[in-house]
N, C-alpha and C positions, 0 to 999 in steps of 0.2 A: 454319737448320739443316746446310746442308752443313759450316760452319767447325766445327760440333760434331762433326760426323763424323770429323774430322781430329784432335780431342782423342781420342776414344776408339778411333780404330783403331788397334789394336796390330800388325797385318798389318807385316812389313818392308818399309819404303820407302813406306808408307800408300798401296797399292795399291788399298786399297777407297775411299780420297779420292779417289784420281786417278780412277779409274773412274767413279765418281759425279758429278765433277766435268765430265765428258767426257759423260756420257749428259744430265746436266741441261743443259748446252749445246746439245746435240743436239736438245734435245727428246724424246728418247726415255724419260727418267725423268721422272714426275710426283709432285708433293708427297706423295700417300699413300705411294708407293713409298719415298720418301726417310724418311718419318717412320717407317716399317716398319723399314727399314734401319738406322737411326740407334737405334730402341728394341732390335733386335737386338746392334749393337755397344754398347749401354750394359750391357747383360744380360751379354753374354760380358766386357766390361771388369770388372764386380763380381763375376764367379762364383767366384772365389778368396774373396773377401772374404765372400762369403753361405756357402762351404761351411766356413770358417774360423768363422763366427759360430755354425753349427747344432753345431760342436764343441765349444762353449761351454757349461758347465751353469749352471743355475741357482744352484747350490752356488760356481762359481767367480765368478759376478758377485756375489752376496752375499758373498765373502771377500774380493774385490777392494773392494768398497764398504765395509766394516767397518775396511779398512786405512787406507783414506782417512779416513773418519770417525774414526778414533783419530789421524792424524798431522795432521787439521786441529783436533781438540780439544787436542791436546798444543800446538800453535801458537797457540791462541786464548786459551789459559791463560795462557801467557807474556805476551802482547800485554796481555791483562787486567789482569796484575799489574802490568807496566810504568805502565798507565792509571791504575791506582790509584795507584801509589806517585807520579806525576807529578802527579795533581790532588789528592793527599794524603786520599784516600779511606781510606787504610791506613798 
C-alpha cells in the first residue's frame, strides 16, 4: 500500500509518501490510517477527471458513440466488400 501512495502522491517531491514511509517505519502509522490516506490521495488524483466527466452530457456521449458507429460501419463495409471479392461471393 505504501508504494501505491507514491503513485498517487502529486505533492512536489512526494512529501506525503516520504512522511508516510517514515511514520510507518517508526510504528506511528497503522495500516488503517495508511489505507485512509491512500484513499484520500486516489480521490484527489482523480478529482479533475471526475469534474470533467460531470461536464459531459448524455448528448455528448451519444454523439461520440454515433460518430464511432459510423466510422466502424464504413470500415466494415469496405472490409466485407474485399472479403466478398476475394471469396468470389460477388
